[in-house]
C-alpha positions in Angstrom: -68.8 5.2 -67.8 -67.1 8.4 -68.5 -67.7 9.1 -64.8 -65.2 5.7 -64.0 -63.1 5.9 -67.1 -62.2 9.4 -65.9 -61.5 8.2 -62.4 -59.5 5.4 -63.5 -57.7 7.7 -66.1 -56.9 10.1 -62.5 -55.7 7.3 -60.4 -53.2 6.4 -63.5 -51.8 9.6 -63.9 -51.5 10.0 -60.3 -49.5 6.5 -60.2 -47.2 7.1 -62.9 -46.3 10.6 -61.5 -45.5 9.4 -58.3 -43.4 6.5 -60.4 -41.1 9.1 -61.7 -40.8 11.0 -58.6 -39.7 8.8 -57.1 -37.4 7.0 -59.2 -35.5 10.4 -59.8 -32.4 10.1 -58.1 -30.9 12.8 -55.5 -27.6 13.9 -55.8 -26.0 10.3 -55.4 -23.4 9.7 -52.1 -20.2 8.5 -54.2 -19.1 5.4 -52.3 -16.0 4.2 -51.2 -14.5 1.0 -53.2 -13.5 -1.2 -50.3 -11.7 -4.3 -50.5 -12.8 -7.7 -49.1 -10.5 -10.3 -48.1 -10.2 -13.9 -47.4 -7.6 -14.2 -44.9 -5.0 -11.8 -43.7 -1.8 -12.6 -41.9 -0.1 -10.7 -39.3 3.7 -11.9 -38.8 5.8 -10.9 -36.1 9.5 -11.1 -36.8 12.1 -10.4 -33.6 14.5 -8.4 -34.8 18.7 -7.3 -32.8 19.6 -3.7 -33.4 22.7 -3.3 -34.9 24.4 0.1 -35.4 21.7 2.0 -37.3 19.5 -1.1 -38.7 17.8 -4.0 -37.5 18.5 -7.8 -38.2 15.9 -10.4 -38.4 15.6 -13.0 -36.5 13.0 -16.3 -35.7 9.6 -15.8 -36.7 8.0 -15.0 -33.1 4.2 -14.6 -33.5 2.2 -15.4 -36.9 -1.8 -14.5 -36.2 -4.4 -15.9 -38.9 -7.6 -13.6 -39.5 -10.5 -15.8 -41.6 -12.7 -13.8 -44.1 -14.9 -12.7 -41.2 -12.3 -11.5 -39.3 -11.6 -14.1 -36.8 -8.0 -15.0 -35.4 -7.0 -18.4 -35.2 -6.7 -18.3 -31.4 -7.8 -16.3 -28.5 -4.7 -14.7 -26.9 -1.6 -14.2 -28.0 2.1 -13.0 -26.3 4.5 -10.8 -27.1 7.9 -9.7 -25.0 8.2 -6.9 -23.3 11.4 -4.9 -24.2 11.7 -6.7 -27.9 11.1 -5.1 -31.4 9.6 -7.1 -33.9 8.7 -6.1 -37.4 5.6 -6.3 -38.6 4.1 -7.9 -41.9 0.8 -7.5 -43.0 0.0 -9.5 -45.7 -4.1 -9.2 -47.2 -5.4 -12.2 -49.3 -8.5 -11.3 -51.7 -9.7 -15.0 -54.1 -6.7 -16.6 -52.6 -4.1 -14.0 -54.0 -2.0 -11.5 -52.1 -3.0 -8.2 -53.0 -0.6 -5.7 -50.9 0.4 -4.4 -54.0 -3.0 -2.9 -54.9 -2.8 -1.4 -51.5 0.5 0.1 -51.9 -0.3 1.4 -55.6 -3.1 3.3 -53.5 -0.9 4.2 -50.6 -1.7 7.8 -50.6 -5.6 6.9 -49.7 -5.0 4.0 -47.1 -3.7 3.5 -43.9 -3.3 1.2 -41.0 -4.5 2.3 -37.5 -3.7 0.3 -34.0 -5.8 1.2 -31.0 -6.8 -0.2 -27.6 -3.3 -0.3 -25.7 -2.6 0.9 -22.9 -0.5 4.6 -23.1 3.5 3.6 -22.9 2.7 -0.2 -23.4 3.2 0.0 -27.3 4.8 1.9 -30.3 4.8 1.4 -34.1 6.7 2.9 -36.7 5.7 3.1 -40.6 8.0 1.7 -42.8 5.8 2.2 -45.9 3.7 4.7 -45.1 0.7 2.5 -45.0 1.7 0.0 -42.5 2.0 -3.2 -44.4 5.5 -2.9 -42.9 7.0 -1.5 -39.8 8.4 -1.7 -36.5 6.1 -3.0 -33.3 8.1 -1.5 -29.9 6.5 -3.4 -26.9 7.8 -1.1 -24.5 6.2 -2.6 -21.4 4.5 -5.6 -19.8 1.2 -5.6 -19.2 -2.2 -7.3 -18.6 -3.9 -8.3 -22.1 -5.7 -6.0 -23.8 -8.2 -6.5 -27.1 -5.9 -4.4 -30.4 -7.8 -3.2 -32.9 -6.1 -2.8 -36.6 -7.8 -0.7 -38.9 -7.1 -0.6 -42.6 -8.7 2.4 -43.9 -9.4 3.1 -47.1 -10.0 6.6 -49.0 -9.2 8.3 -46.6 -7.2 11.9 -47.4 -4.1 11.3 -45.5 -2.0 14.4 -44.1 1.8 15.4 -44.3 2.9 14.0 -41.9 0.4 11.4 -42.1 -1.6 10.2 -38.6 -0.5 8.9 -36.1 -0.6 4.8 -35.9 -2.6 4.9 -32.8 -4.9 7.7 -33.8 -8.5 6.8 -32.0 -11.7 6.0 -34.8 -13.3 9.4 -33.1 -10.0 11.3 -35.7 -9.3 9.3 -37.9 -12.8 8.9 -39.1 -12.9 13.2 -39.8 -10.3 12.4 -42.6 -13.2 10.2 -44.8 -13.2 7.1 -45.9 -14.1 3.8 -44.7 -13.2 0.3 -43.1 -11.3 -1.8 -45.7 -10.1 -3.8 -42.6 -11.2 -4.0 -38.9 -10.2 -7.1 -36.8 -9.0 -7.5 -32.7 -7.0 -10.2 -31.3 -6.1 -10.3 -27.3 -2.5 -9.1 -27.4 -0.9 -9.6 -23.6 2.8 -8.2 -23.2 4.5 -10.9 -21.4 7.8 -10.1 -19.3 10.2 -12.9 -20.7 10.1 -16.6 -22.3 8.4 -19.1 -20.0 5.2 -17.7 -19.7 2.6 -20.5 -19.7 -1.3 -20.0 -20.8 
C-alpha cells in the first residue's frame, strides 16, 4: 500500500510541477490595438485648380466597403488627367471614428499600392491619408488598388511615401487596421461604358 501511495504522490507531484511550469508566461509580446470597422467609405470629389488652391465639384465616385472589406461594386472608373480629393470615412459600431484615428496620427498611415508606375499620385493633406489629393495621371488597364491603414507604425520625417510597398512599410512596425482592394480603371474621359 505504501508503494502504491508513493507512486500516486510522485505522479501528482509531476503533474503539479508540469502545470506550474507550463502556466509560467514567457516575456509577453505586446499586442497592437487594432480597430474593427463595420463600414469604410471612399469618396472621390473632382477638383478644379484655381491659383494656389482647388475648388471641389460634384462627387465623381463613392466606394463603400462592408465589414469584411468587400466593395459595393466590382469595377470603378476615374478620369485620367483629373485630380480628386479623396475622403476616407471609417465607421465602427455605426459611428464615424475618423477623429480617433487623427488623434493618433503619429502612429497611423494609409498606403496605396498596386498601381502601375506613372498612373497615380497621392498627396497626404492630413499626414495620415484620411484626406488627400488623388491624381490620376494617365489612363491604364484595370488594376487592383490595395489600400492599407497601418496602426502602430513608427513614422519617420518625412513620412513614408503613399505607395511604399508592404515589404518596406512593415519594417516600420505596427499592424493593418484596414486592408481593402478594389479594381480601378483610369479612363480617357466621359462616356466609357462597362
